[in-house]
mmCIF file as Biopython writes it, N, C-alpha, C and O atoms, coordinates in Angstrom:
data_model
#
loop_
_atom_site.group_PDB
_atom_site.id
_atom_site.type_symbol
_atom_site.label_atom_id
_atom_site.label_alt_id
_atom_site.label_comp_id
_atom_site.label_asym_id
_atom_site.label_entity_id
_atom_site.label_seq_id
_atom_site.pdbx_PDB_ins_code
_atom_site.Cartn_x
_atom_site.Cartn_y
_atom_site.Cartn_z
_atom_site.occupancy
_atom_site.B_iso_or_equiv
_atom_site.auth_seq_id
_atom_site.auth_asym_id
_atom_site.pdbx_PDB_model_num
ATOM 1   N N  . MET A ? 1  ? -37.730 125.905 64.777 1.0 0.0 1  A 1 
ATOM 2   C CA . MET A ? 1  ? -37.484 124.783 63.886 1.0 0.0 1  A 1 
ATOM 3   C C  . MET A ? 1  ? -38.499 123.657 64.123 1.0 0.0 1  A 1 
ATOM 4   O O  . MET A ? 1  ? -39.007 123.058 63.174 1.0 0.0 1  A 1 
ATOM 5   N N  . ASN A ? 2  ? -38.782 123.383 65.386 1.0 0.0 2  A 1 
ATOM 6   C CA . ASN A ? 2  ? -39.718 122.301 65.682 1.0 0.0 2  A 1 
ATOM 7   C C  . ASN A ? 2  ? -41.103 122.573 65.119 1.0 0.0 2  A 1 
ATOM 8   O O  . ASN A ? 2  ? -41.766 121.653 64.640 1.0 0.0 2  A 1 
ATOM 9   N N  . ARG A ? 3  ? -41.546 123.817 65.169 1.0 0.0 3  A 1 
ATOM 10  C CA . ARG A ? 3  ? -42.862 124.157 64.652 1.0 0.0 3  A 1 
ATOM 11  C C  . ARG A ? 3  ? -42.905 123.919 63.141 1.0 0.0 3  A 1 
ATOM 12  O O  . ARG A ? 3  ? -43.872 123.362 62.622 1.0 0.0 3  A 1 
ATOM 13  N N  . LYS A ? 4  ? -41.859 124.343 62.448 1.0 0.0 4  A 1 
ATOM 14  C CA . LYS A ? 4  ? -41.796 124.134 60.996 1.0 0.0 4  A 1 
ATOM 15  C C  . LYS A ? 4  ? -41.821 122.646 60.666 1.0 0.0 4  A 1 
ATOM 16  O O  . LYS A ? 4  ? -42.524 122.205 59.757 1.0 0.0 4  A 1 
ATOM 17  N N  . LYS A ? 5  ? -41.045 121.893 61.419 1.0 0.0 5  A 1 
ATOM 18  C CA . LYS A ? 5  ? -40.958 120.457 61.184 1.0 0.0 5  A 1 
ATOM 19  C C  . LYS A ? 5  ? -42.315 119.786 61.386 1.0 0.0 5  A 1 
ATOM 20  O O  . LYS A ? 5  ? -42.723 118.944 60.587 1.0 0.0 5  A 1 
ATOM 21  N N  . LYS A ? 6  ? -42.998 120.158 62.442 1.0 0.0 6  A 1 
ATOM 22  C CA . LYS A ? 6  ? -44.303 119.566 62.746 1.0 0.0 6  A 1 
ATOM 23  C C  . LYS A ? 6  ? -45.321 119.892 61.647 1.0 0.0 6  A 1 
ATOM 24  O O  . LYS A ? 6  ? -46.069 119.018 61.210 1.0 0.0 6  A 1 
ATOM 25  N N  . ILE A ? 7  ? -45.343 121.141 61.208 1.0 0.0 7  A 1 
ATOM 26  C CA . ILE A ? 7  ? -46.258 121.547 60.142 1.0 0.0 7  A 1 
ATOM 27  C C  . ILE A ? 7  ? -45.942 120.774 58.865 1.0 0.0 7  A 1 
ATOM 28  O O  . ILE A ? 7  ? -46.845 120.283 58.186 1.0 0.0 7  A 1 
ATOM 29  N N  . TYR A ? 8  ? -44.664 120.674 58.548 1.0 0.0 8  A 1 
ATOM 30  C CA . TYR A ? 8  ? -44.249 119.956 57.339 1.0 0.0 8  A 1 
ATOM 31  C C  . TYR A ? 8  ? -44.669 118.491 57.422 1.0 0.0 8  A 1 
ATOM 32  O O  . TYR A ? 8  ? -45.156 117.930 56.440 1.0 0.0 8  A 1 
ATOM 33  N N  . GLU A ? 9  ? -44.484 117.867 58.586 1.0 0.0 9  A 1 
ATOM 34  C CA . GLU A ? 9  ? -44.849 116.456 58.739 1.0 0.0 9  A 1 
ATOM 35  C C  . GLU A ? 9  ? -46.352 116.240 58.601 1.0 0.0 9  A 1 
ATOM 36  O O  . GLU A ? 9  ? -46.787 115.267 57.985 1.0 0.0 9  A 1 
ATOM 37  N N  . THR A ? 10 ? -47.150 117.149 59.177 1.0 0.0 10 A 1 
ATOM 38  C CA . THR A ? 10 ? -48.604 116.984 59.063 1.0 0.0 10 A 1 
ATOM 39  C C  . THR A ? 10 ? -49.062 117.142 57.625 1.0 0.0 10 A 1 
ATOM 40  O O  . THR A ? 10 ? -49.945 116.416 57.169 1.0 0.0 10 A 1 
ATOM 41  N N  . LEU A ? 11 ? -48.465 118.091 56.906 1.0 0.0 11 A 1 
ATOM 42  C CA . LEU A ? 11 ? -48.830 118.257 55.496 1.0 0.0 11 A 1 
ATOM 43  C C  . LEU A ? 11 ? -48.392 117.043 54.679 1.0 0.0 11 A 1 
ATOM 44  O O  . LEU A ? 11 ? -49.100 116.608 53.770 1.0 0.0 11 A 1 
ATOM 45  N N  . LYS A ? 12 ? -47.242 116.513 55.004 1.0 0.0 12 A 1 
ATOM 46  C CA . LYS A ? 12 ? -46.732 115.342 54.305 1.0 0.0 12 A 1 
ATOM 47  C C  . LYS A ? 12 ? -47.657 114.140 54.532 1.0 0.0 12 A 1 
ATOM 48  O O  . LYS A ? 12 ? -47.951 113.396 53.596 1.0 0.0 12 A 1 
ATOM 49  N N  . LYS A ? 13 ? -48.116 113.952 55.779 1.0 0.0 13 A 1 
ATOM 50  C CA . LYS A ? 13 ? -49.050 112.866 56.091 1.0 0.0 13 A 1 
ATOM 51  C C  . LYS A ? 13 ? -50.347 113.009 55.299 1.0 0.0 13 A 1 
ATOM 52  O O  . LYS A ? 13 ? -50.884 112.038 54.766 1.0 0.0 13 A 1 
ATOM 53  N N  . LYS A ? 14 ? -50.836 114.255 55.239 1.0 0.0 14 A 1 
ATOM 54  C CA . LYS A ? 14 ? -52.080 114.518 54.520 1.0 0.0 14 A 1 
ATOM 55  C C  . LYS A ? 14 ? -51.937 114.171 53.042 1.0 0.0 14 A 1 
ATOM 56  O O  . LYS A ? 14 ? -52.822 113.547 52.457 1.0 0.0 14 A 1 
ATOM 57  N N  . ASP A ? 15 ? -50.822 114.577 52.443 1.0 0.0 15 A 1 
ATOM 58  C CA . ASP A ? 15 ? -50.561 114.260 51.043 1.0 0.0 15 A 1 
ATOM 59  C C  . ASP A ? 15 ? -50.451 112.764 50.830 1.0 0.0 15 A 1 
ATOM 60  O O  . ASP A ? 15 ? -50.945 112.228 49.838 1.0 0.0 15 A 1 
ATOM 61  N N  . LYS A ? 16 ? -49.800 112.092 51.768 1.0 0.0 16 A 1 
ATOM 62  C CA . LYS A ? 16 ? -49.611 110.652 51.653 1.0 0.0 16 A 1 
ATOM 63  C C  . LYS A ? 16 ? -50.952 109.925 51.677 1.0 0.0 16 A 1 
ATOM 64  O O  . LYS A ? 16 ? -51.175 109.001 50.895 1.0 0.0 16 A 1 
ATOM 65  N N  . ARG A ? 17 ? -51.848 110.344 52.580 1.0 0.0 17 A 1 
ATOM 66  C CA . ARG A ? 17 ? -53.184 109.733 52.664 1.0 0.0 17 A 1 
ATOM 67  C C  . ARG A ? 17 ? -53.993 109.973 51.391 1.0 0.0 17 A 1 
ATOM 68  O O  . ARG A ? 17 ? -54.665 109.070 50.893 1.0 0.0 17 A 1 
ATOM 69  N N  . ALA A ? 18 ? -53.921 111.203 50.869 1.0 0.0 18 A 1 
ATOM 70  C CA . ALA A ? 18 ? -54.660 111.534 49.649 1.0 0.0 18 A 1 
ATOM 71  C C  . ALA A ? 18 ? -54.137 110.705 48.477 1.0 0.0 18 A 1 
ATOM 72  O O  . ALA A ? 18 ? -54.912 110.224 47.650 1.0 0.0 18 A 1 
ATOM 73  N N  . ASN A ? 19 ? -52.840 110.546 48.416 1.0 0.0 19 A 1 
ATOM 74  C CA . ASN A ? 19 ? -52.225 109.774 47.342 1.0 0.0 19 A 1 
ATOM 75  C C  . ASN A ? 19 ? -52.600 108.299 47.455 1.0 0.0 19 A 1 
ATOM 76  O O  . ASN A ? 19 ? -52.825 107.640 46.440 1.0 0.0 19 A 1 
ATOM 77  N N  . ALA A ? 20 ? -52.667 107.784 48.662 1.0 0.0 20 A 1 
ATOM 78  C CA . ALA A ? 20 ? -53.025 106.382 48.873 1.0 0.0 20 A 1 
ATOM 79  C C  . ALA A ? 20 ? -54.459 106.110 48.426 1.0 0.0 20 A 1 
ATOM 80  O O  . ALA A ? 20 ? -54.749 105.030 47.912 1.0 0.0 20 A 1 
ATOM 81  N N  . LYS A ? 21 ? -55.357 107.074 48.613 1.0 0.0 21 A 1 
ATOM 82  C CA . LYS A ? 21 ? -56.747 106.894 48.192 1.0 0.0 21 A 1 
ATOM 83  C C  . LYS A ? 21 ? -56.862 106.846 46.671 1.0 0.0 21 A 1 
ATOM 84  O O  . LYS A ? 21 ? -57.738 106.169 46.132 1.0 0.0 21 A 1 
ATOM 85  N N  . LEU A ? 22 ? -55.974 107.569 45.979 1.0 0.0 22 A 1 
ATOM 86  C CA . LEU A ? 22 ? -56.035 107.589 44.523 1.0 0.0 22 A 1 
ATOM 87  C C  . LEU A ? 22 ? -55.601 106.264 43.913 1.0 0.0 22 A 1 
ATOM 88  O O  . LEU A ? 22 ? -56.155 105.827 42.905 1.0 0.0 22 A 1 
ATOM 89  N N  . HIS A ? 23 ? -54.617 105.633 44.521 1.0 0.0 23 A 1 
ATOM 90  C CA . HIS A ? 23 ? -54.044 104.405 43.965 1.0 0.0 23 A 1 
ATOM 91  C C  . HIS A ? 23 ? -54.595 103.198 44.709 1.0 0.0 23 A 1 
ATOM 92  O O  . HIS A ? 23 ? -54.054 102.785 45.735 1.0 0.0 23 A 1 
ATOM 93  N N  . LYS A ? 24 ? -55.661 102.646 44.187 1.0 0.0 24 A 1 
ATOM 94  C CA . LYS A ? 24 ? -56.265 101.470 44.798 1.0 0.0 24 A 1 
ATOM 95  C C  . LYS A ? 24 ? -55.429 100.242 44.464 1.0 0.0 24 A 1 
ATOM 96  O O  . LYS A ? 24 ? -54.706 100.218 43.467 1.0 0.0 24 A 1 
ATOM 97  N N  . SER A ? 25 ? -55.535 99.250  45.291 1.0 0.0 25 A 1 
ATOM 98  C CA . SER A ? 25 ? -54.777 98.024  45.121 1.0 0.0 25 A 1 
ATOM 99  C C  . SER A ? 25 ? -55.374 97.186  43.983 1.0 0.0 25 A 1 
ATOM 100 O O  . SER A ? 25 ? -56.584 97.195  43.758 1.0 0.0 25 A 1 
ATOM 101 N N  . ASN A ? 26 ? -54.515 96.476  43.285 1.0 0.0 26 A 1 
ATOM 102 C CA . ASN A ? 26 ? -54.973 95.579  42.224 1.0 0.0 26 A 1 
ATOM 103 C C  . ASN A ? 26 ? -55.206 94.167  42.751 1.0 0.0 26 A 1 
ATOM 104 O O  . ASN A ? 26 ? -55.528 93.249  41.996 1.0 0.0 26 A 1 
ATOM 105 N N  . LYS A ? 27 ? -55.037 94.017  44.061 1.0 0.0 27 A 1 
ATOM 106 C CA . LYS A ? 27 ? -55.209 92.719  44.677 1.0 0.0 27 A 1 
ATOM 107 C C  . LYS A ? 27 ? -56.676 92.318  44.613 1.0 0.0 27 A 1 
ATOM 108 O O  . LYS A ? 27 ? -57.549 93.135  44.906 1.0 0.0 27 A 1 
ATOM 109 N N  . PRO A ? 28 ? -56.965 91.066  44.233 1.0 0.0 28 A 1 
ATOM 110 C CA . PRO A ? 28 ? -58.366 90.638  44.170 1.0 0.0 28 A 1 
ATOM 111 C C  . PRO A ? 28 ? -58.993 90.582  45.554 1.0 0.0 28 A 1 
ATOM 112 O O  . PRO A ? 28 ? -58.305 90.400  46.558 1.0 0.0 28 A 1 
ATOM 113 N N  . ARG A ? 29 ? -60.304 90.740  45.590 1.0 0.0 29 A 1 
ATOM 114 C CA . ARG A ? 29 ? -61.048 90.710  46.849 1.0 0.0 29 A 1 
ATOM 115 C C  . ARG A ? 29 ? -60.948 89.318  47.464 1.0 0.0 29 A 1 
ATOM 116 O O  . ARG A ? 29 ? -60.986 88.318  46.748 1.0 0.0 29 A 1 
ATOM 117 N N  . TYR A ? 30 ? -60.821 89.249  48.792 1.0 0.0 30 A 1 
ATOM 118 C CA . TYR A ? 30 ? -60.704 87.976  49.495 1.0 0.0 30 A 1 
ATOM 119 C C  . TYR A ? 30 ? -62.015 87.212  49.434 1.0 0.0 30 A 1 
ATOM 120 O O  . TYR A ? 30 ? -63.085 87.770  49.675 1.0 0.0 30 A 1 
ATOM 121 N N  . ILE A ? 31 ? -61.920 85.927  49.107 1.0 0.0 31 A 1 
ATOM 122 C CA . ILE A ? 31 ? -63.090 85.059  49.080 1.0 0.0 31 A 1 
ATOM 123 C C  . ILE A ? 31 ? -62.821 83.922  50.065 1.0 0.0 31 A 1 
ATOM 124 O O  . ILE A ? 31 ? -61.825 83.209  49.940 1.0 0.0 31 A 1 
ATOM 125 N N  . SER A ? 32 ? -63.704 83.757  51.035 1.0 0.0 32 A 1 
ATOM 126 C CA . SER A ? 32 ? -63.505 82.742  52.067 1.0 0.0 32 A 1 
ATOM 127 C C  . SER A ? 32 ? -63.592 81.336  51.471 1.0 0.0 32 A 1 
ATOM 128 O O  . SER A ? 32 ? -64.117 81.125  50.378 1.0 0.0 32 A 1 
ATOM 129 N N  . LYS A ? 33 ? -63.058 80.394  52.235 1.0 0.0 33 A 1 
ATOM 130 C CA . LYS A ? 33 ? -63.033 79.004  51.783 1.0 0.0 33 A 1 
ATOM 131 C C  . LYS A ? 33 ? -64.454 78.480  51.562 1.0 0.0 33 A 1 
ATOM 132 O O  . LYS A ? 33 ? -64.715 77.776  50.587 1.0 0.0 33 A 1 
ATOM 133 N N  . ALA A ? 34 ? -65.367 78.825  52.468 1.0 0.0 34 A 1 
ATOM 134 C CA . ALA A ? 34 ? -66.761 78.379  52.345 1.0 0.0 34 A 1 
ATOM 135 C C  . ALA A ? 34 ? -67.396 78.957  51.079 1.0 0.0 34 A 1 
ATOM 136 O O  . ALA A ? 34 ? -68.145 78.277  50.379 1.0 0.0 34 A 1 
ATOM 137 N N  . GLU A ? 35 ? -67.083 80.220  50.802 1.0 0.0 35 A 1 
ATOM 138 C CA . GLU A ? 35 ? -67.633 80.861  49.607 1.0 0.0 35 A 1 
ATOM 139 C C  . GLU A ? 35 ? -67.092 80.199  48.333 1.0 0.0 35 A 1 
ATOM 140 O O  . GLU A ? 35 ? -67.828 80.001  47.366 1.0 0.0 35 A 1 
ATOM 141 N N  . ARG A ? 36 ? -65.804 79.864  48.345 1.0 0.0 36 A 1 
ATOM 142 C CA . ARG A ? 36 ? -65.211 79.176  47.177 1.0 0.0 36 A 1 
ATOM 143 C C  . ARG A ? 36 ? -65.864 77.830  46.958 1.0 0.0 36 A 1 
ATOM 144 O O  . ARG A ? 36 ? -66.105 77.433  45.818 1.0 0.0 36 A 1 
ATOM 145 N N  . GLU A ? 37 ? -66.158 77.116  48.053 1.0 0.0 37 A 1 
ATOM 146 C CA . GLU A ? 37 ? -66.825 75.818  47.923 1.0 0.0 37 A 1 
ATOM 147 C C  . GLU A ? 37 ? -68.229 75.963  47.354 1.0 0.0 37 A 1 
ATOM 148 O O  . GLU A ? 37 ? -68.662 75.143  46.545 1.0 0.0 37 A 1 
ATOM 149 N N  . LYS A ? 38 ? -68.943 77.006  47.775 1.0 0.0 38 A 1 
ATOM 150 C CA . LYS A ? 38 ? -70.291 77.260  47.230 1.0 0.0 38 A 1 
ATOM 151 C C  . LYS A ? 38 ? -70.219 77.511  45.730 1.0 0.0 38 A 1 
ATOM 152 O O  . LYS A ? 38 ? -71.002 76.956  44.959 1.0 0.0 38 A 1 
ATOM 153 N N  . ILE A ? 39 ? -69.274 78.351  45.325 1.0 0.0 39 A 1 
ATOM 154 C CA . ILE A ? 39 ? -69.131 78.682  43.907 1.0 0.0 39 A 1 
ATOM 155 C C  . ILE A ? 39 ? -68.793 77.437  43.096 1.0 0.0 39 A 1 
ATOM 156 O O  . ILE A ? 39 ? -69.336 77.221  42.013 1.0 0.0 39 A 1 
ATOM 157 N N  . ALA A ? 40 ? -67.884 76.617  43.635 1.0 0.0 40 A 1 
ATOM 158 C CA . ALA A ? 40 ? -67.506 75.386  42.945 1.0 0.0 40 A 1 
ATOM 159 C C  . ALA A ? 40 ? -68.705 74.448  42.824 1.0 0.0 40 A 1 
ATOM 160 O O  . ALA A ? 40 ? -68.890 73.816  41.784 1.0 0.0 40 A 1 
ATOM 161 N N  . ALA A ? 41 ? -69.509 74.353  43.863 1.0 0.0 41 A 1 
ATOM 162 C CA . ALA A ? 41 ? -70.688 73.486  43.836 1.0 0.0 41 A 1 
ATOM 163 C C  . ALA A ? 41 ? -71.697 73.984  42.800 1.0 0.0 41 A 1 
ATOM 164 O O  . ALA A ? 41 ? -72.306 73.185  42.088 1.0 0.0 41 A 1 
ATOM 165 N N  . GLN A ? 42 ? -71.870 75.297  42.718 1.0 0.0 42 A 1 
ATOM 166 C CA . GLN A ? 42 ? -72.789 75.860  41.728 1.0 0.0 42 A 1 
ATOM 167 C C  . GLN A ? 42 ? -72.304 75.545  40.313 1.0 0.0 42 A 1 
ATOM 168 O O  . GLN A ? 42 ? -73.099 75.177  39.449 1.0 0.0 42 A 1 
ATOM 169 N N  . GLN A ? 43 ? -71.013 75.687  40.083 1.0 0.0 43 A 1 
ATOM 170 C CA . GLN A ? 43 ? -70.471 75.416  38.750 1.0 0.0 43 A 1 
ATOM 171 C C  . GLN A ? 43 ? -70.621 73.947  38.398 1.0 0.0 43 A 1 
ATOM 172 O O  . GLN A ? 43 ? -70.940 73.608  37.258 1.0 0.0 43 A 1 
ATOM 173 N N  . ASP A ? 44 ? -70.393 73.068  39.376 1.0 0.0 44 A 1 
ATOM 174 C CA . ASP A ? 44 ? -70.559 71.636  39.122 1.0 0.0 44 A 1 
ATOM 175 C C  . ASP A ? 44 ? -72.005 71.308  38.763 1.0 0.0 44 A 1 
ATOM 176 O O  . ASP A ? 44 ? -72.259 70.536  37.838 1.0 0.0 44 A 1 
ATOM 177 N N  . SER A ? 45 ? -72.949 71.893  39.492 1.0 0.0 45 A 1 
ATOM 178 C CA . SER A ? 45 ? -74.356 71.611  39.208 1.0 0.0 45 A 1 
ATOM 179 C C  . SER A ? 45 ? -74.759 72.174  37.850 1.0 0.0 45 A 1 
ATOM 180 O O  . SER A ? 45 ? -75.568 71.572  37.144 1.0 0.0 45 A 1 
ATOM 181 N N  . GLU A ? 46 ? -74.204 73.318  37.480 1.0 0.0 46 A 1 
ATOM 182 C CA . GLU A ? 46 ? -74.496 73.886  36.159 1.0 0.0 46 A 1 
ATOM 183 C C  . GLU A ? 46 ? -73.939 73.000  35.051 1.0 0.0 46 A 1 
ATOM 184 O O  . GLU A ? 46 ? -74.581 72.816  34.017 1.0 0.0 46 A 1 
ATOM 185 N N  . GLU A ? 47 ? -72.736 72.450  35.267 1.0 0.0 47 A 1 
ATOM 186 C CA . GLU A ? 47 ? -72.149 71.565  34.265 1.0 0.0 47 A 1 
ATOM 187 C C  . GLU A ? 47 ? -72.984 70.308  34.112 1.0 0.0 47 A 1 
ATOM 188 O O  . GLU A ? 47 ? -73.203 69.842  32.994 1.0 0.0 47 A 1 
ATOM 189 N N  . LEU A ? 48 ? -73.454 69.752  35.228 1.0 0.0 48 A 1 
ATOM 190 C CA . LEU A ? 48 ? -74.291 68.554  35.170 1.0 0.0 48 A 1 
ATOM 191 C C  . LEU A ? 48 ? -75.597 68.845  34.440 1.0 0.0 48 A 1 
ATOM 192 O O  . LEU A ? 48 ? -76.052 68.027  33.640 1.0 0.0 48 A 1 
ATOM 193 N N  . ASN A ? 49 ? -76.204 69.998  34.704 1.0 0.0 49 A 1 
ATOM 194 C CA . ASN A ? 49 ? -77.439 70.353  34.034 1.0 0.0 49 A 1 
ATOM 195 C C  . ASN A ? 49 ? -77.227 70.526  32.538 1.0 0.0 49 A 1 
ATOM 196 O O  . ASN A ? 49 ? -78.066 70.103  31.741 1.0 0.0 49 A 1 
ATOM 197 N N  . SER A ? 50 ? -76.122 71.138  32.148 1.0 0.0 50 A 1 
ATOM 198 C CA . SER A ? 50 ? -75.877 71.346  30.725 1.0 0.0 50 A 1 
ATOM 199 C C  . SER A ? 50 ? -75.591 70.015  30.022 1.0 0.0 50 A 1 
ATOM 200 O O  . SER A ? 50 ? -75.980 69.828  28.869 1.0 0.0 50 A 1 
ATOM 201 N N  . GLU A ? 51 ? -74.905 69.081  30.719 1.0 0.0 51 A 1 
ATOM 202 C CA . GLU A ? 51 ? -74.642 67.762  30.134 1.0 0.0 51 A 1 
ATOM 203 C C  . GLU A ? 51 ? -75.935 66.976  29.975 1.0 0.0 51 A 1 
ATOM 204 O O  . GLU A ? 51 ? -76.125 66.291  28.970 1.0 0.0 51 A 1 
ATOM 205 N N  . ASN A ? 52 ? -76.827 67.068  30.959 1.0 0.0 52 A 1 
ATOM 206 C CA . ASN A ? 52 ? -78.109 66.357  30.887 1.0 0.0 52 A 1 
ATOM 207 C C  . ASN A ? 52 ? -78.984 66.919  29.780 1.0 0.0 52 A 1 
ATOM 208 O O  . ASN A ? 52 ? -79.727 66.167  29.149 1.0 0.0 52 A 1 
ATOM 209 N N  . ASN A ? 53 ? -78.916 68.214  29.529 1.0 0.0 53 A 1 
ATOM 210 C CA . ASN A ? 53 ? -79.727 68.826  28.492 1.0 0.0 53 A 1 
ATOM 211 C C  . ASN A ? 53 ? -79.216 68.450  27.112 1.0 0.0 53 A 1 
ATOM 212 O O  . ASN A ? 53 ? -80.001 68.400  26.165 1.0 0.0 53 A 1 
ATOM 213 N N  . GLU A ? 54 ? -77.919 68.183  26.970 1.0 0.0 54 A 1 
ATOM 214 C CA . GLU A ? 54 ? -77.363 67.827  25.662 1.0 0.0 54 A 1 
ATOM 215 C C  . GLU A ? 54 ? -77.736 66.418  25.247 1.0 0.0 54 A 1 
ATOM 216 O O  . GLU A ? 54 ? -77.896 66.153  24.056 1.0 0.0 54 A 1 
ATOM 217 N N  . HIS A ? 55 ? -77.878 65.505  26.202 1.0 0.0 55 A 1 
ATOM 218 C CA . HIS A ? 55 ? -78.179 64.103  25.877 1.0 0.0 55 A 1 
ATOM 219 C C  . HIS A ? 55 ? -79.600 63.919  25.634 1.0 0.0 55 A 1 
ATOM 220 O O  . HIS A ? 55 ? -80.039 62.806  25.346 1.0 0.0 55 A 1 
#
C-alpha cells in the first residue's frame, strides 16, 4: 500500500506543477518605489514639454 501511495503522490505532484505552469498569475509585475518615482518624473517632464510647445 505504501508503494502505491508514494507513486500516486509523486504523480499528483508532477501534475500539480505542470498545471501551475499553465495558469500564470494575472497579478501585475512589482514596480519598486524608486521606479515609480522615475516614471512619475518622466511623465511630469513630458507634460511640461507638451504645455511649453502649445504656447
